[in-house]
N, C-alpha and C positions, 0 to 999 in steps of 0.2 A: 064285285068285291072280290078280290081274287081267292079263288080256296088253297087252300091248308093241306097236303095231303101229302097225309104220317106213313109209309114205306120202310120196312121191316120182314126179313128174313130171322123163321125161328124154328122151333121142333116141336113133336105134334101135342105138344106137354106145353105148350105155350113156354118157350126158355127161349130167353133171348142173346143167351153166355152161361156156359156153362162154369159149373165153381176158378174155373181162374182165369175167369173173368175174358174170353172172345169163347163163340161161337167158334169151335173146332171143325163142325159139321159143315160149314162153311164151305163152298172150294175155289169161289172168286165172290172179291166185293160190287163188281161190276152192279151200275145199275136196270136191273132186269126186269125195275116196273113200266117200264111203258112210257114211263113219266118225260125225259129231255126233251122231244116241240112242244113241251105245255108246257113247263116252268123256268125263269127267270131268276128263279130266287135260291139260295141253300140255309134251312133253319137247324140248326143244332142247340145243342146243350150245352152247357162246361165242361160238364162231367168228361164228356164225347172228344171234345173239338180237341187238344191239344193232340192226342195219335190220330184222329180223321187229320188232320191238318199234315204232325207227320209219315205214315203213309201216305200221303195223296204226293207230296213230295217231293218223297222219294220213288215212286215211278215216273214221276216227269221230270227229275233230273237226271235218273235214269236207268229207263224204260228196260230194257232186257235181266238189270239181278233180278237178282231173286227178293221175293218180299216176308216180310215176318210174321206175317198170321198164314202162308199159306208156305209159309219156304219154297214156294214154286217162283218163272218170272211170270209176268202181271200179263193178264189174259187181253188179248184184239182189244175187249169188247170195257174190258181196264185200264188199258191204254187211251181208249176214247172217252170214256165217261174222264180220266185225267184230263186230258186236256178241253172238253168243256168246265171241268170248271176252275179250273185256269180263266176266265173269262165272268165265271160267274160271280155275283152276289151273294156274299154270306152271312150270316144274320152268325153271333154265338146270343144264348138265352144267357146271364150269368152274372149275376153279384162281385162276382171273385177276381174272372180274368178281366186282364187290362192290355196287355199284348197278345201280336201273332205275328207272324213273319207275314202271312199276304195282306197285301197290301188292296185288299177287293172284299176286306172283314169288318162286320158297324159292329157293336157289341151294344143290345137289346139289356136294360134291366128290371123288367120291369113284362108279365102273364099279359100288359096291357100296351105293354112296348111290341108285343106281338100284337095282339087286335087293331096295334096302328099301322101296324107295316098292310094286316091287309086289306087296309082303308086303300092305301096309296095304286097307284096303279100297273098295270104290267100282267103279266103271264102270273099264273099260279104259283106255291108257296111250294115250296118240296123240303116237309118235314126230315130229317133223316138219325136222327133219335139224340140223345137211346130212350134205354128204354122208358126214365123214373121222365122226362121231359116228354116225350111221346105218354105213356098215359095223365101227366096233370095238365096235357093239353087236352087233352081231350077230355077231360073232366071239368073242365073250363067251359070245354062245349065249341072249342074255338076251333079242332081237325073237324076238315068234314067232312074225309075220304079218308080209310085204313088199307092200303096195301099188304096182302101178305105172300110171303111166298114163305111154307108150310112144309120143312122137311123130313121124311119116313124112318129119321131116332127120339125116346124119350130120353132130353137128356137127366134126368134127374134129381135127386133130392138135390143142393148145396149151389145149385141153376140161382140165374133170375131170372125169375117170369113180370112179362111183356105188366100183369093186370094186378098183380102180387095185393095190389090195398087200393082198387079200388072201387069206387062204388056200383052199384046198378044200369045198365045206360043198354038199350038199342038201340041196331045198328039194321040196315038193310043188304042184304046181300045183293050186289048188280056186278059181279061177275064171277066163274068161276072154270080154272084151267090147269087143264095134266100137264106136264112141264116129264122131260126127263126121270130117267132114275125115281120114279115113286114119291116126286118133289109135287104141289098143287099151289098156284097161286090160288087166290081169292082178293075180294073185292068187295069194299062195306064199304057203305055211305047215313054218315046221319044228322039225322034230323035238324036242324037249327031252332 
């Protein structure tokens, strides 16, 4: 069975978005978790997908133009990820979205569809987010691994917490790495 691996960048207080709806502390949205060699599909929630498609289409079509989230030109790692995802199937869990401009995108309508996707042959699946789908799929027991990059700041009140309403659940620490500028990479595994 394929693993479903969630990965997110967050603050010390487990916030994945600031009050304005973005994680303005993240300097680049590249795949910094070491997942690219082991995945062949990406999964997102319907709330996040439209912005994700727009952001990465912009980098794919105008790779030297500053991007709206950081106001900086894409980093080399972001351009590399933009090229990778152009060829990678995407799945969007949504009961409302009907259309996409990306040809390699499929809509899933239920958590059962996600479970069925994990049963299909292939490499692992990268659960990109957002926070609601990540927490929901962890709660449903479908996430096998959670990779976090924690930034050394407290996002504060009115920010979206990753596990704001989740029930208690144990995880096993699989890896810890110290990164540049005080960031820490953490990998946790969930028992099935």
